[in-house]
VEXDREN-2710 file (C-alpha; in Angstrom, 1 decimal):
% VEXDREN-2710
k/r/px/py/pz
1/UNK/5.4/-19.3/-1.2
2/UNK/5.4/-16.5/1.4
3/UNK/8.1/-15.2/3.5
4/UNK/8.3/-13.2/6.8
5/UNK/11.1/-10.8/7.7
6/UNK/13.2/-11.3/10.9
7/UNK/15.9/-9.0/12.4
8/UNK/18.8/-7.8/10.6
9/UNK/21.7/-10.4/11.0
10/UNK/25.4/-10.8/10.3
11/UNK/25.3/-14.5/11.1
12/UNK/26.5/-16.9/8.3
13/UNK/23.6/-18.3/6.3
14/UNK/22.5/-19.2/2.8
15/UNK/23.6/-16.4/0.5
16/UNK/21.7/-17.5/-2.6
17/UNK/18.1/-16.1/-3.1
18/UNK/15.4/-17.8/-5.0
19/UNK/16.4/-16.0/-8.2
20/UNK/19.8/-17.6/-8.1
21/UNK/21.4/-14.4/-7.3
22/UNK/24.6/-14.5/-4.9
23/UNK/24.5/-11.8/-2.3
24/UNK/27.9/-12.7/-0.6
25/UNK/29.8/-9.7/0.6
26/UNK/26.8/-7.7/1.4
27/UNK/27.6/-5.9/4.8
28/UNK/24.2/-6.0/6.6
29/UNK/21.5/-8.5/5.9
30/UNK/17.8/-9.4/6.7
31/UNK/17.1/-13.0/7.7
32/UNK/14.0/-14.2/5.8
33/UNK/12.2/-17.3/6.8
34/UNK/10.2/-18.9/4.1
35/UNK/6.9/-20.9/4.6
36/UNK/8.8/-24.1/4.2
37/UNK/11.2/-23.2/6.9
38/UNK/14.0/-22.3/4.7
39/UNK/16.3/-19.5/6.0
40/UNK/17.8/-16.9/3.6
41/UNK/19.8/-13.9/4.3
42/UNK/19.4/-10.9/1.9
43/UNK/21.2/-7.5/2.0
44/UNK/19.0/-4.7/3.3
45/UNK/20.9/-2.0/1.5
46/UNK/20.4/-3.6/-2.1
47/UNK/19.1/-0.6/-4.2
48/UNK/16.0/-1.4/-6.3
49/UNK/15.3/2.1/-7.6
50/UNK/15.4/6.0/-7.1
51/UNK/12.9/8.3/-5.6
52/UNK/11.8/10.8/-8.2
53/UNK/10.0/12.9/-5.6
54/UNK/9.6/13.2/-1.8
55/UNK/8.3/9.9/-0.6
56/UNK/6.5/9.9/2.8
57/UNK/3.7/8.3/4.6
58/UNK/2.3/10.5/7.3
59/UNK/-1.1/12.0/6.3
60/UNK/-4.5/11.1/7.6
61/UNK/-5.8/10.5/4.1
62/UNK/-2.8/9.7/1.9
63/UNK/0.9/10.3/1.3
64/UNK/3.2/9.9/-1.6
65/UNK/4.4/6.4/-0.7
66/UNK/0.7/5.6/-0.5
67/UNK/0.4/6.8/-4.1
68/UNK/3.3/4.6/-5.2
69/UNK/1.8/1.6/-3.5
70/UNK/-1.6/2.3/-5.1
71/UNK/0.0/2.9/-8.6
72/UNK/1.9/-0.4/-8.3
73/UNK/-1.3/-2.3/-7.5
74/UNK/-3.1/-0.8/-10.3
75/UNK/-0.4/-1.5/-12.8
76/UNK/0.7/-5.0/-11.5
77/UNK/-2.9/-6.4/-11.0
78/UNK/-4.4/-4.5/-14.0
79/UNK/-7.3/-2.9/-11.9
80/UNK/-9.2/0.2/-12.0
81/UNK/-9.0/1.1/-8.5
82/UNK/-6.4/0.3/-5.7
83/UNK/-6.9/0.3/-1.9
84/UNK/-4.2/0.4/0.6
85/UNK/-4.3/0.5/4.4
86/UNK/-3.9/3.6/6.2
87/UNK/-0.6/3.3/8.0
88/UNK/1.9/5.9/8.9
89/UNK/5.1/4.3/9.4
90/UNK/8.0/3.6/7.2
91/UNK/11.0/5.5/5.7
92/UNK/10.8/9.0/4.3
93/UNK/13.0/9.6/1.2
94/UNK/14.1/12.8/-0.4
95/UNK/13.9/13.2/-4.2
96/UNK/17.0/11.6/-5.8
97/UNK/17.7/9.2/-2.8
98/UNK/18.1/5.5/-3.8
99/UNK/15.2/3.3/-2.6
100/UNK/16.7/0.2/-0.9
101/UNK/14.9/-3.1/-0.4
102/UNK/14.8/-2.2/3.5
103/UNK/13.0/1.1/2.5
104/UNK/10.4/-0.9/0.6
105/UNK/10.1/-3.4/3.4
106/UNK/9.4/-0.6/6.0
107/UNK/6.3/0.3/3.9
108/UNK/4.9/-3.2/3.3
109/UNK/6.2/-5.9/5.8
110/UNK/3.0/-7.5/7.4
111/UNK/1.8/-10.9/8.2
112/UNK/-1.1/-10.6/5.6
113/UNK/0.6/-9.2/2.5
114/UNK/-1.6/-10.9/-0.4
115/UNK/-2.7/-8.4/-2.9
116/UNK/-6.3/-9.5/-3.9
117/UNK/-8.0/-8.8/-7.3
118/UNK/-11.9/-8.7/-7.2
119/UNK/-15.0/-7.0/-8.3
120/UNK/-16.7/-4.2/-6.1
121/UNK/-19.9/-2.3/-6.9
122/UNK/-19.8/1.5/-6.6
123/UNK/-22.0/1.0/-3.5
124/UNK/-19.6/-1.4/-1.8
125/UNK/-16.6/1.0/-2.3
126/UNK/-18.7/3.7/-0.7
127/UNK/-19.6/1.6/2.2
128/UNK/-16.1/0.5/2.8
129/UNK/-14.9/4.3/2.8
130/UNK/-17.9/5.2/5.1
131/UNK/-17.1/2.4/7.6
132/UNK/-13.3/3.3/7.8
133/UNK/-14.3/7.1/8.0
134/UNK/-16.6/6.4/11.0
135/UNK/-13.9/4.6/12.9
136/UNK/-11.9/7.9/12.6
137/UNK/-14.5/10.6/12.9
138/UNK/-17.4/9.3/15.1
139/UNK/-18.3/12.0/17.5
140/UNK/-18.4/9.5/20.3
141/UNK/-14.9/8.6/21.3
142/UNK/-15.9/5.2/22.3
143/UNK/-16.6/4.3/18.7
144/UNK/-13.4/5.8/17.4
145/UNK/-11.2/2.8/16.8
146/UNK/-8.1/4.5/15.5
147/UNK/-6.0/4.0/12.5
148/UNK/-6.1/6.3/9.4
149/UNK/-8.2/6.6/6.2
150/UNK/-7.8/3.8/3.7
151/UNK/-5.7/5.0/0.8
152/UNK/-7.1/5.1/-2.7
153/UNK/-5.6/5.0/-6.3
154/UNK/-7.5/5.5/-9.5
155/UNK/-10.5/7.3/-7.9
156/UNK/-11.2/10.5/-6.1
157/UNK/-13.8/11.5/-3.5
158/UNK/-15.0/14.2/-1.1
159/UNK/-14.9/13.6/2.6
160/UNK/-16.9/15.6/5.2
161/UNK/-15.5/14.3/8.7
162/UNK/-18.1/16.1/10.7
163/UNK/-21.1/14.7/8.6
164/UNK/-23.2/11.8/10.0
165/UNK/-22.4/8.1/9.3
166/UNK/-23.3/7.2/5.8
167/UNK/-23.1/10.9/4.5
168/UNK/-19.3/11.6/4.9
169/UNK/-18.4/10.3/1.4
170/UNK/-19.5/11.9/-1.9
171/UNK/-18.4/12.8/-5.3
172/UNK/-16.7/9.5/-6.0
173/UNK/-15.1/9.8/-9.4
174/UNK/-13.2/7.2/-11.5
175/UNK/-9.6/8.7/-12.5
176/UNK/-9.3/6.9/-15.7
177/UNK/-12.4/8.2/-17.3
178/UNK/-13.4/11.2/-15.1
179/UNK/-16.9/9.6/-14.8
180/UNK/-18.8/9.3/-11.5
181/UNK/-18.6/6.1/-9.8
182/UNK/-22.1/4.5/-9.9
183/UNK/-23.5/2.6/-7.1
184/UNK/-24.9/-0.2/-9.3
185/UNK/-21.8/-0.5/-11.5
186/UNK/-19.0/-3.0/-10.9
187/UNK/-15.3/-2.0/-10.8
188/UNK/-12.0/-4.2/-10.7
189/UNK/-10.2/-3.4/-7.4
190/UNK/-6.9/-4.4/-6.0
191/UNK/-5.8/-4.1/-2.4
192/UNK/-3.9/-5.7/0.4
193/UNK/-3.8/-6.2/4.2
194/UNK/-7.0/-8.2/4.2
195/UNK/-7.3/-10.2/7.4
196/UNK/-9.2/-12.9/5.6
197/UNK/-7.0/-16.0/5.6
198/UNK/-8.3/-17.2/2.4
199/UNK/-7.0/-14.0/0.6
200/UNK/-5.0/-15.0/-2.6
201/UNK/-2.5/-13.0/-4.6
202/UNK/1.1/-11.9/-4.8
203/UNK/2.7/-10.5/-1.7
204/UNK/2.5/-6.7/-1.7
205/UNK/6.5/-6.5/-1.1
206/UNK/7.1/-8.7/-4.1
207/UNK/4.7/-6.6/-6.3
208/UNK/6.1/-3.4/-5.1
209/UNK/9.7/-4.5/-5.7
210/UNK/8.9/-5.6/-9.3
211/UNK/7.0/-2.2/-9.8
212/UNK/10.0/-0.1/-8.5
213/UNK/12.7/-2.1/-10.2
214/UNK/10.8/-1.8/-13.5
215/UNK/10.3/2.1/-13.2
216/UNK/13.8/2.8/-12.0
217/UNK/12.8/6.3/-11.1
218/UNK/9.6/6.3/-9.0
219/UNK/7.3/9.4/-9.2
220/UNK/3.8/9.1/-7.5
221/UNK/0.8/10.1/-9.5
222/UNK/0.0/12.8/-6.7
223/UNK/-3.6/12.6/-8.0
224/UNK/-5.0/14.6/-5.0
225/UNK/-7.6/11.9/-4.6
226/UNK/-9.3/13.3/-1.4
227/UNK/-10.8/16.7/-0.9
228/UNK/-11.8/17.3/2.8
229/UNK/-14.6/19.6/3.4
230/UNK/-16.7/21.1/6.2
231/UNK/-13.8/21.7/8.7
232/UNK/-14.1/25.4/9.0
END
């Protein structure tokens, strides 16, 4: 069962969520429409954890909220590598601030939220990174399709934006072992925001809520996964 988020509402509505918890008395609520048409109202100010460090999402290559999302995917889906789309919207939180359910939704509310789990070869991973990178850094502006670089967790790499297509990504390393990612070897990868309508998996906002709730205080790995070179 999936849900989509509508605008905040103070209208009377069902106050019992699917876990049986009663949210009556909450001041401001978000109306949630389930796939079966059922309408629920959940409080947007419900606290699910605490930021252990500055959480933001504004870089071309990564941000600490991206690191948290990738950490959650790796843990909850038990994968070596996580991929997350390169967005730059959502709430910025200072260390020590509470994380509300609304803060989490600002990072993840999309119409294709399923978190997939599948095998990729090292070559496929490099091809994905090269393709996204060319959308950003192709010298011909007519081939620059916008967006930001896909975020990664569980691996690191070097990026040379001024290099030619197919030569921008190098030195891909699996963080867990420190070993180079091999073109012919398979790796378990989790990710979300696939536009493939057949993608299966838990919704990213459910997965992230479970992760944050279990952690309590959330600290991103801050693994410095991307080294940008050749921009002098």
